C-alpha positions as CSV (number, residue, x, y, z in Angstrom):
1,X,-28.8,63.6,-27.8
2,X,-31.1,62.2,-24.9
3,X,-31.7,58.5,-25.1
4,X,-35.1,57.4,-25.4
5,X,-37.0,55.1,-23.0
6,X,-37.9,51.7,-23.6
7,X,-41.0,50.3,-24.5
8,X,-42.9,49.4,-21.8
9,X,-43.4,45.9,-23.2
10,X,-39.7,45.2,-23.2
11,X,-39.0,47.0,-19.8
12,X,-41.6,45.6,-17.9
13,X,-42.4,42.4,-19.7
14,X,-39.4,40.2,-18.6
15,X,-40.7,38.6,-15.8
16,X,-43.8,37.5,-17.6
17,X,-41.9,36.0,-20.9
18,X,-39.6,34.1,-18.2
19,X,-42.7,33.0,-16.7
20,X,-44.3,32.0,-20.2
21,X,-41.6,30.1,-21.3
22,X,-41.4,28.5,-17.8
23,X,-45.1,27.4,-18.4
24,X,-44.7,26.1,-21.7
25,X,-41.7,23.7,-20.7
26,X,-43.6,22.7,-18.0
27,X,-46.5,21.8,-20.4
28,X,-44.4,20.1,-23.1
29,X,-43.0,17.9,-20.2
30,X,-46.2,17.2,-18.9
31,X,-47.3,16.3,-22.6
32,X,-44.0,14.2,-23.2
33,X,-45.0,12.4,-19.8
34,X,-48.5,11.5,-21.0
35,X,-47.6,10.6,-24.5
36,X,-45.1,8.8,-23.9
37,X,-46.6,5.0,-24.4
38,X,-47.7,6.7,-27.6
39,X,-44.7,8.2,-28.8
40,X,-42.8,4.3,-27.3
41,X,-45.4,2.3,-29.7
42,X,-44.8,4.6,-32.6
43,X,-41.3,4.3,-32.6
44,X,-41.9,0.5,-32.0
45,X,-44.1,0.5,-35.1
46,X,-41.7,2.4,-37.3
47,X,-39.0,-0.1,-36.3
48,X,-41.1,-3.2,-37.3
49,X,-42.1,-1.4,-40.4
50,X,-38.5,-1.0,-41.2
51,X,-37.2,-4.4,-40.2
52,X,-40.2,-5.7,-42.7
53,X,-38.7,-3.8,-45.8
54,X,-35.4,-5.2,-45.4
55,X,-37.0,-8.6,-45.2
56,X,-39.0,-7.7,-48.3
57,X,-35.3,-6.3,-49.8
58,X,-33.3,-9.1,-49.0
59,X,-36.0,-11.4,-50.1
60,X,-35.2,-13.0,-53.6
61,X,-37.8,-12.2,-56.4
62,X,-38.6,-15.9,-56.9
63,X,-39.2,-16.8,-53.0
64,X,-41.5,-13.6,-52.8
65,X,-44.7,-14.7,-54.2
66,X,-44.8,-17.8,-51.9
67,X,-44.0,-15.3,-48.8
68,X,-47.2,-13.2,-49.8
69,X,-49.3,-16.4,-50.1
70,X,-48.0,-17.5,-46.3
71,X,-48.6,-13.8,-45.1
72,X,-51.8,-14.2,-46.7
73,X,-52.8,-17.3,-45.2
74,X,-52.1,-16.1,-41.6
75,X,-53.9,-13.1,-42.2
76,X,-56.9,-15.3,-43.3
77,X,-56.8,-17.6,-40.3
78,X,-56.0,-15.0,-37.4
79,X,-59.0,-13.2,-39.2
80,X,-61.6,-16.5,-38.9
81,X,-60.1,-17.2,-35.5
82,X,-62.2,-16.4,-32.5
83,X,-61.1,-13.1,-30.9
84,X,-58.1,-13.2,-33.8
85,X,-58.3,-9.3,-34.8
86,X,-58.4,-8.4,-31.4
87,X,-55.2,-10.6,-30.0
88,X,-53.7,-10.0,-33.3
89,X,-53.6,-5.9,-32.5
90,X,-52.7,-6.7,-28.8
91,X,-49.8,-8.8,-30.1
92,X,-48.8,-6.1,-32.7
93,X,-48.9,-3.3,-29.5
94,X,-46.9,-5.6,-27.4
95,X,-43.9,-6.0,-30.1
96,X,-43.9,-2.3,-31.0
97,X,-44.0,-1.4,-27.3
98,X,-41.0,-4.0,-26.5
99,X,-39.1,-2.5,-29.9
100,X,-39.6,0.9,-29.1
101,X,-38.5,0.9,-25.3
102,X,-35.3,2.8,-24.5
103,X,-31.9,1.2,-25.2
104,X,-28.6,1.6,-23.7
105,X,-26.1,2.2,-26.3
106,X,-24.8,-1.1,-27.4
107,X,-21.1,-1.9,-26.0
108,X,-18.4,-3.3,-28.7
109,X,-17.6,-6.8,-28.4
110,X,-13.7,-6.4,-28.9
111,X,-11.4,-3.4,-28.6
112,X,-11.8,-0.1,-30.8
113,X,-9.1,1.1,-33.4
114,X,-7.0,2.8,-30.8
115,X,-6.9,-0.3,-28.2
116,X,-6.4,-2.5,-31.4
117,X,-3.5,-0.5,-32.4
118,X,-2.0,-0.3,-28.6
119,X,-2.0,-4.4,-28.1
120,X,-0.5,-4.7,-32.2
121,X,2.3,-2.5,-30.5
122,X,2.6,-4.8,-27.3
123,X,2.8,-7.8,-29.5
124,X,5.3,-6.5,-32.2
125,X,7.5,-5.2,-29.3
126,X,7.0,-9.0,-27.6
127,X,8.4,-10.9,-30.8
128,X,12.1,-10.5,-30.1
129,X,11.8,-11.9,-26.5
130,X,9.1,-14.8,-27.0
131,X,10.4,-16.1,-30.3
132,X,13.3,-18.0,-31.8
133,X,14.0,-18.9,-35.2
134,X,14.3,-22.6,-35.0
135,X,10.4,-22.6,-33.8
136,X,7.9,-24.4,-36.7
137,X,5.1,-22.6,-35.5
138,X,5.8,-19.5,-33.7
139,X,3.3,-17.9,-31.4
140,X,4.7,-14.5,-32.0
141,X,6.0,-13.4,-35.3
142,X,5.8,-10.0,-37.2
143,X,2.5,-9.6,-38.5
144,X,1.2,-12.6,-36.6
145,X,-2.3,-12.9,-35.0
146,X,-2.3,-10.8,-31.5
147,X,-5.4,-12.6,-30.5
148,X,-3.8,-16.0,-29.8
149,X,-1.0,-14.1,-27.9
150,X,-3.4,-12.0,-25.5
151,X,-6.6,-14.2,-24.8
152,X,-7.7,-11.4,-21.9
153,X,-7.5,-7.4,-22.2
154,X,-8.8,-4.8,-20.2
155,X,-8.5,-0.8,-20.6
156,X,-9.5,1.8,-18.2
157,X,-11.2,5.0,-19.2
158,X,-8.0,6.7,-20.5
159,X,-7.7,3.9,-23.0
160,X,-4.0,2.5,-21.8
161,X,-4.0,-1.6,-20.8
162,X,-5.3,-2.0,-17.2
163,X,-5.1,-5.7,-17.4
164,X,-3.4,-8.0,-19.8
165,X,-3.0,-11.9,-19.9
166,X,0.1,-12.8,-22.1
167,X,0.9,-16.1,-23.4
168,X,4.1,-17.5,-24.2
169,X,6.3,-20.3,-25.3
170,X,7.5,-23.1,-23.4
171,X,10.9,-22.7,-24.2
172,X,11.2,-19.0,-23.2
173,X,13.6,-19.4,-19.7
174,X,10.8,-17.5,-17.2
175,X,13.0,-18.7,-14.4
176,X,15.8,-16.7,-14.8
177,X,15.5,-13.6,-13.2
178,X,17.2,-11.4,-16.0
179,X,15.0,-13.0,-18.3
180,X,11.9,-11.4,-16.5
181,X,13.0,-8.5,-15.8
182,X,13.5,-7.6,-19.4
183,X,9.7,-8.5,-20.1
184,X,8.8,-6.5,-17.0
185,X,10.9,-3.9,-18.0
186,X,9.2,-3.4,-21.9
187,X,5.8,-4.2,-20.6
188,X,6.0,-1.3,-18.4
189,X,7.2,0.8,-20.7
190,X,4.9,0.7,-23.4
191,X,1.6,-0.1,-21.4
192,X,2.2,3.6,-19.7
193,X,5.0,5.0,-17.5
194,X,4.0,6.4,-14.3
195,X,2.0,3.3,-12.7
196,X,2.7,0.6,-10.9
197,X,1.9,-3.0,-12.5
198,X,1.9,-6.5,-10.3
199,X,3.2,-9.1,-12.9
200,X,2.5,-12.6,-11.8
201,X,4.4,-15.2,-14.3
202,X,2.5,-18.9,-14.0
203,X,5.0,-21.2,-15.2
204,X,3.0,-24.3,-15.5
205,X,0.9,-22.7,-17.7
206,X,3.0,-20.2,-19.8
207,X,1.3,-17.3,-19.2
208,X,2.1,-14.0,-17.4
209,X,-0.7,-11.8,-16.1
210,X,-0.2,-8.0,-15.9
211,X,-2.2,-5.9,-13.5
212,X,-2.5,-2.2,-13.1
213,X,-2.2,-1.7,-8.9
214,X,-4.5,1.1,-7.6
215,X,-2.7,3.7,-6.0
216,X,-2.5,3.2,-1.7
217,X,-4.2,5.5,0.2
218,X,-2.1,8.4,1.6
219,X,-5.0,10.1,3.6
220,X,-4.6,7.7,6.4
221,X,-3.7,9.7,9.8
222,X,-2.0,8.4,13.4
223,X,-4.8,6.2,15.3
224,X,-5.2,3.9,17.7
225,X,-4.7,0.6,16.0
226,X,-6.6,-2.6,16.8
227,X,-3.3,-4.6,17.5
228,X,-2.3,-7.0,20.3
229,X,0.4,-6.4,22.8
230,X,3.6,-7.6,20.2
231,X,2.1,-6.2,17.1
232,X,3.6,-3.1,15.5
233,X,1.3,-1.7,11.9
234,X,4.1,-0.5,9.9
235,X,1.1,0.5,7.0
236,X,-1.2,-0.4,4.6
237,X,-0.7,-2.6,1.4
238,X,-3.0,-4.3,-1.1
239,X,-5.8,-6.0,-0.3
240,X,-4.9,-9.2,-2.4
241,X,-1.3,-9.8,-0.4
242,X,-2.7,-10.0,3.2
243,X,-5.6,-12.0,4.8
244,X,-6.6,-9.4,7.4
245,X,-7.6,-6.0,7.7
246,X,-8.1,-3.5,10.6
247,X,-10.9,-1.0,11.1
248,X,-9.7,2.9,10.5
249,X,-11.4,5.8,11.0
250,X,-11.2,8.9,8.7
251,X,-13.1,12.1,10.0
252,X,-16.8,10.9,10.2
253,X,-15.9,7.7,7.5
254,X,-14.8,4.2,8.8
255,X,-13.3,1.5,6.3
256,X,-11.2,-1.4,6.7
257,X,-7.7,-1.4,5.3
258,X,-5.2,-4.2,4.8
259,X,-1.8,-3.5,7.3
260,X,1.8,-4.6,7.0
261,X,1.9,-6.2,10.6
262,X,5.3,-6.8,12.2
263,X,5.4,-8.8,15.3
264,X,8.1,-8.6,17.9
265,X,8.5,-10.1,21.6
266,X,10.3,-13.9,22.5
267,X,8.3,-15.8,19.7
268,X,9.3,-13.3,16.5
269,X,11.3,-14.5,14.0
270,X,12.0,-10.8,12.9
271,X,12.8,-9.4,16.1
272,X,14.9,-5.9,14.8
273,X,13.9,-3.5,12.1
274,X,16.0,-2.0,9.3
275,X,14.3,0.7,7.4
276,X,16.1,2.4,4.4
277,X,15.6,5.9,2.4
278,X,16.1,8.8,0.8
279,X,16.0,12.2,3.1
280,X,12.2,13.2,3.3
281,X,10.8,9.9,2.1
282,X,9.4,9.3,5.4
283,X,11.7,6.9,7.6
284,X,11.2,9.3,10.8
285,X,7.9,9.6,10.1
286,X,7.9,5.2,10.3
287,X,9.7,5.4,13.3
288,X,7.5,8.2,15.1
289,X,4.4,6.0,14.2
290,X,6.2,2.9,15.4
291,X,7.0,5.0,18.6
292,X,3.3,5.7,19.3
293,X,2.3,2.0,19.1
294,X,5.3,1.0,21.4
295,X,4.8,3.3,24.1
296,X,1.4,1.8,25.1
297,X,3.3,-1.2,26.5
298,X,6.9,-0.8,26.7
299,X,9.6,1.9,27.2
300,X,11.7,3.5,24.9
301,X,15.3,4.9,24.2
302,X,15.4,7.4,21.3
303,X,18.9,8.2,19.3
304,X,18.6,11.1,16.6
305,X,21.9,11.0,14.9
306,X,20.8,14.0,12.4
307,X,20.2,16.5,15.2
308,X,17.0,18.0,13.6
309,X,14.7,17.6,16.4
310,X,12.2,14.5,14.8
311,X,11.4,13.3,18.6
312,X,11.0,16.5,20.6
313,X,7.4,15.6,21.2
314,X,8.5,12.4,22.9
315,X,11.0,14.0,25.5
316,X,9.7,13.6,29.1
317,X,6.8,11.4,28.0
318,X,5.8,8.6,30.3
319,X,8.2,5.5,28.9
320,X,10.5,7.6,27.2
321,X,13.9,6.9,29.0
322,X,15.6,9.1,26.7
323,X,15.9,11.4,23.9
324,X,19.4,11.5,22.5
325,X,20.7,14.0,20.1
326,X,24.8,14.2,21.2
327,X,27.5,11.6,20.6
328,X,28.4,11.4,24.7
329,X,24.2,10.7,25.4
330,X,24.1,8.4,22.4
331,X,27.2,6.5,24.2
332,X,25.9,6.4,27.6
333,X,22.6,5.4,26.5
334,X,23.3,2.3,24.2
335,X,26.3,1.4,26.6
336,X,23.2,1.0,29.6
337,X,21.1,-0.6,26.9
338,X,23.8,-3.3,26.6
339,X,24.2,-3.9,30.2
340,X,20.5,-3.9,30.6
341,X,20.1,-6.3,28.3
342,X,22.6,-8.6,29.8
343,X,21.2,-8.2,33.2
344,X,17.9,-9.4,31.8
345,X,19.0,-12.5,30.3
346,X,20.9,-13.5,33.7
347,X,17.8,-13.0,35.8
348,X,15.7,-14.9,32.9
349,X,17.9,-17.2,32.6
350,X,18.6,-17.9,36.8
351,X,14.2,-17.9,36.9
352,X,14.3,-20.7,34.4
353,X,16.3,-22.8,36.4
354,X,14.8,-22.6,39.3
355,X,11.7,-23.5,37.7
356,X,10.3,-20.0,38.4
357,X,8.4,-17.4,35.6
358,X,10.7,-14.4,34.3
359,X,10.8,-11.3,37.0
360,X,8.4,-8.7,36.3
361,X,11.1,-6.0,35.3
362,X,12.1,-8.1,32.4
363,X,8.7,-8.5,30.8
364,X,7.9,-5.0,29.5
365,X,9.9,-4.6,26.4
366,X,12.5,-2.1,26.0
367,X,12.8,-0.2,22.2
368,X,15.7,1.1,20.8
369,X,15.1,3.8,17.8
370,X,18.0,4.6,16.2
371,X,17.5,7.6,13.6
372,X,20.4,8.2,11.1
373,X,23.2,6.4,13.7
374,X,26.0,6.6,11.3
375,X,26.1,10.4,11.5
376,X,27.0,10.1,15.1
377,X,29.8,7.8,13.7
378,X,31.6,9.9,11.6
379,X,32.3,12.4,14.6
380,X,33.6,9.2,16.8
381,X,36.2,8.9,13.7
382,X,37.4,12.5,14.2
383,X,37.2,12.0,18.3
384,X,38.5,8.7,18.0
385,X,35.2,7.4,20.5
386,X,33.6,4.0,20.1
387,X,31.3,4.1,17.2
388,X,27.5,3.8,18.6
389,X,26.4,1.1,16.2
390,X,29.1,-1.2,17.7
391,X,27.4,-1.3,21.2
392,X,24.3,-3.0,19.4
393,X,25.8,-5.8,19.1
394,X,24.3,-7.3,22.6
395,X,20.7,-6.0,21.9
396,X,20.7,-7.3,18.4
397,X,21.9,-10.9,19.1
398,X,20.1,-11.3,22.6
399,X,17.4,-8.9,22.4
400,X,14.4,-11.4,21.5
401,X,15.4,-13.2,24.6
402,X,15.5,-10.4,26.6
403,X,12.5,-8.5,25.0
404,X,14.9,-5.6,23.7
405,X,13.8,-4.6,20.0
406,X,16.1,-2.2,17.6
407,X,14.7,-0.4,14.8
408,X,17.3,1.5,12.7
409,X,16.8,4.1,10.1
410,X,19.7,5.3,7.8
411,X,19.8,6.5,4.0
412,X,21.0,4.9,0.9
413,X,24.4,7.2,1.0
414,X,25.5,5.8,4.4
415,X,24.4,2.1,3.7
416,X,28.0,0.9,3.9
417,X,28.7,2.3,6.9
418,X,26.1,-0.1,8.7
419,X,28.1,-2.9,11.1
420,X,27.9,-6.4,10.0
421,X,25.7,-6.7,13.3
422,X,22.7,-4.8,12.2
423,X,22.8,-6.1,8.7
424,X,22.9,-9.8,9.9
425,X,20.0,-9.4,12.7
426,X,17.5,-7.1,11.0
427,X,15.6,-9.6,9.5
428,X,12.6,-7.3,9.1
429,X,13.3,-4.6,6.3
430,X,11.8,-1.8,5.0
431,X,12.2,0.9,1.9
432,X,11.0,3.9,1.4
433,X,10.9,6.5,-1.6
434,X,12.0,6.2,-5.1
435,X,14.7,3.2,-5.5
436,X,15.9,1.3,-8.0
437,X,15.7,-2.7,-8.6
438,X,19.0,-3.5,-7.6
439,X,18.9,-1.2,-4.2
440,X,15.5,-3.1,-3.7
441,X,17.2,-6.2,-4.2
442,X,20.4,-5.3,-2.0
443,X,18.2,-4.3,1.3
444,X,15.2,-6.7,1.1
445,X,16.8,-9.6,-0.4
446,X,14.2,-10.3,-2.9
447,X,13.0,-7.9,-5.7
448,X,9.5,-6.6,-5.9
449,X,6.9,-8.1,-8.0
450,X,5.5,-4.8,-9.2
451,X,7.4,-1.8,-10.9
452,X,8.7,0.9,-8.8
453,X,8.5,4.2,-9.7
454,X,10.3,7.6,-10.0
455,X,7.6,9.7,-8.4
456,X,6.2,8.2,-5.2
457,X,4.3,10.4,-2.3
458,X,6.3,10.5,1.2
459,X,5.8,7.1,3.2
460,X,5.5,5.0,0.4
461,X,7.8,1.7,-0.7
462,X,8.1,-1.5,0.2
463,X,8.4,-4.1,3.1
464,X,9.5,-7.6,3.6
465,X,9.3,-9.4,6.9
466,X,12.0,-11.9,7.0
467,X,11.6,-14.6,3.9
468,X,8.1,-13.5,3.1
469,X,6.9,-11.7,0.3
470,X,7.8,-8.5,-1.1
471,X,4.8,-6.0,-0.2
472,X,4.1,-2.5,-1.2
473,X,3.6,-0.3,1.9
474,X,1.8,3.3,2.6
475,X,3.0,4.7,5.9
476,X,0.2,6.3,8.1
477,X,0.4,10.1,8.5
478,X,2.7,10.7,11.6
479,X,4.6,14.3,11.3
480,X,6.2,15.9,13.6
481,X,3.5,17.9,15.4
482,X,5.8,21.2,16.6
483,X,6.3,21.3,12.7
484,X,5.0,24.5,10.9
485,X,4.4,23.1,7.5
486,X,1.6,20.1,9.5
487,X,-1.3,20.6,9.4
488,X,-4.1,20.6,12.1
489,X,-5.7,17.5,11.7
490,X,-3.0,15.2,11.7
491,X,-1.1,18.0,14.2
492,X,-4.2,16.9,16.5
493,X,-4.0,13.3,15.7
494,X,-0.4,13.0,17.0
495,X,-1.2,14.9,20.1
496,X,-3.8,12.5,21.0
497,X,-1.5,9.8,21.2
498,X,1.4,11.1,23.1
499,X,1.5,10.0,26.8
500,X,1.1,12.2,29.3
501,X,4.6,14.1,30.0
502,X,6.2,12.7,33.5
503,X,9.3,14.9,33.7
504,X,9.4,18.3,32.0
505,X,11.2,19.2,29.2
506,X,13.5,21.4,30.2
507,X,14.7,19.2,33.5
508,X,16.9,16.3,33.6
509,X,15.6,12.9,35.2
510,X,16.8,12.5,38.7
511,X,19.9,9.6,38.6
512,X,19.0,6.7,40.4
513,X,21.6,4.9,42.2
514,X,21.6,1.5,41.2
515,X,21.9,-1.5,44.1
516,X,25.2,-2.6,44.8
517,X,25.3,-6.4,44.2
518,X,28.3,-8.9,43.6
519,X,28.5,-10.4,40.3
520,X,27.2,-13.6,39.7
521,X,28.4,-16.2,37.6
522,X,26.4,-18.6,35.5
523,X,27.0,-22.2,35.3
524,X,28.0,-22.8,31.2
525,X,26.3,-26.4,31.3
526,X,23.3,-24.5,32.6
527,X,22.6,-21.5,30.2
528,X,20.1,-21.6,27.2
529,X,21.6,-21.3,23.5
530,X,21.6,-17.7,23.9
531,X,22.9,-16.9,27.2
532,X,25.6,-14.4,27.6
533,X,29.0,-14.8,26.3
534,X,31.9,-15.4,28.7
535,X,33.4,-12.2,27.9
536,X,30.7,-10.0,29.0
537,X,29.4,-12.2,32.0
538,X,31.5,-10.6,34.2
539,X,30.1,-7.1,33.6
540,X,27.3,-7.7,35.2
541,X,26.2,-4.7,37.2
542,X,22.3,-5.3,37.7
543,X,19.9,-2.5,38.0
544,X,16.4,-3.0,39.8
545,X,14.4,-0.6,37.3
546,X,15.7,0.8,33.6
547,X,17.7,3.9,34.4
548,X,17.3,6.4,31.7
549,X,20.7,7.4,30.0
550,X,21.2,10.9,31.1
551,X,21.5,9.2,34.6
552,X,23.9,6.6,33.3
553,X,25.8,9.7,32.5
554,X,25.8,11.6,35.4
555,X,26.4,8.5,37.7
556,X,29.4,7.6,35.3
557,X,30.8,11.1,35.8
């Protein structure tokens, strides 16, 4: 059966219908704009009339007569006054326009039903911790008034607690870490897991302030930071924890971010750094970031115990003495570093005794970066060689006076293999990745004021410089540019920061023959407090310039 064609009005009139609808909608909008004052006044008159009816209904019957007499008197006075009716109409229209204006929805003064239930749940959960049977007027009691215990509270868009001030009785042992930890664990569990909370205890005022911390930015790429020589940016933290900000660039955007700045050099109280974390938490990323900043002003020796090639991009670069992955190379490089530290100490001590400034070859900082050195220590146990960590005793003990900085990155499962010298002289500490409170306190020396979460992005952790506070930390994204999984933007950012290549990667640097000199002893009474020990005083084979570790290995062989 053949289909009949649609009527012409249905097949060709759709455009005219749409145009007619658009014209009608435009006319309605124009009319609404023109009549908006009249609509507002009408709405206001209706609200005034409704308010008058409510007032008349609420007035007792015995008082309605005097009220009518008062209204009639006012109308008579207005009618007899000059221009009274005109002024009355103008006043009525103004009141109607004010009452008929568009008003934003009123915000509730207190919490809604769900928020009230959440606060009651928190209050009931805190009763066993903040109450005793001997208290005659307990602030916390089952079924008590939670408004007295929580003077301040705020909620986020999802209905969870974002800020809470908690009052507690004076007999609560807020000076005991165990009691604090129990309360903090309870609040973090009841307020919502997966977030970081900051707990501020006011012992004098008997008040605890709980604040939900915003996530630290993870989109900060490697770049040149505005710092002075001897300052290294470990990462970024909360704005309330530090009093300094750094201008950063993110694409075309510029912003100021609070940094965690680690100061090294002869005036530093934390001359060496220890980084701990789990695999894949960003410890190698932090060391690459430190290396790119340190190469602006100093030389560097890198020992990679994992052998994964995380620092292949630095091989042969200007200022990089060597990147050692083998046991023999690591031992020869660290032996040279120990001898170089002693040489610098003797040269600086001799210059001070003569009243001269330190020699120029001792002013350029020397950095020793060791990533997972305990992996090489396991090999030495089988071969009977010397542990590479044992060669760090001289650089760790005398590195501050000699301009030598040591950075050690290790994993938690090999923490027991670290030597006592590494534990004692690395006063700057960083922990990356998920960690328990006990692990954080064991490494940092103090528990953090926030609740660590189980799932964190790479490069997120905590830092503590000496005896300072424990700070949240986010390491800038500094991936391996030779890794295929690296984005093009981050790869280019790292490549732009690399120093120029002075030695081809497939060639070894030429060995430099040290200048032979007779060892000179230093008078014991003329030494500084950080002078060389007597047993190491005779091993002084001074070298005019820093020699790469491979050159030392070739010379000794």
